[in-house]
N, C-alpha and C positions, 0 to 999 in steps of 0.2 A: 157644908161641904168650907165654907166661907170661917167659921168658928174654928174648925181644924188648923186651917194654914196662918189663923192669926196667933193661934197656940203655939206651930210650929215655929213662926216668925219670934213669938216673947221668948223661945229657948233657945233659937239658933238663927242666927243673924248669917243668912245667903247669901248675900252677895260677896260680901270680903270673899267667902270660901270660893264662891263663881270666880271671880279674877284672878285669887291664887291660883284654881285649877286650869283655866286660860292663861297664866304663865307658864306654870310648872307642870300641868296635862298629869295624867295618870302614869307615872312610870315607875320601874320595882327600883331605880336610882333615885328616885327623890327620898324614899325612905332611909336612904344608906349613903345619902350625902350632906350636907352643908345646902341651904338654898343658893346659895351665892357660887357654888361649884358645879352646878346643875348646868347650866349651857355648855362648860368646857366638859364634862364627863356626856353630853349629848351628843357633843360636835366629835371625841373621841370614841363614840359608839357608832356613830354613823362614818365615820373613817373606815372604822375595820371592815362595817358590811362592806361598804363602798368599795376599798379596796382588796379585801382578803377573802371575805367570803363570796363575794361576786364573783372573783374570778374563776370559777368551776364552770361559768356559763360558757358555750364555745363559742369564740368569736370575741371574749371580751378583752380587752385589753387598757394599757397607759390610757389611751386616747377616750376610750369608751368614758371609765372610770373618769376622767377630767370634765364629759359633757355631762354625764349624773352629777358632779359636784358641783355642774353651771346652775343644772334644773332645777337641781334644789336649794339653790342658793333665790333665782328666780322664785319660786313658790314660796320660798319662807317671807 
């Protein structure tokens, strides 16, 4: 098993790939964007979901959207 791991590490350096994954995650927009644009695109996607998609929930309003955005900011 250690030989297999050593062989893989000899071909692929996993640590830089893991760091890149943790920074950008696995998102379809990663393949569609320049890496520097990902935070902006992700923010646009989150805003669309919070302000538009979730608006179909009964009792959802601008105040609720604001609270969800604050919560997401704390979690980030």
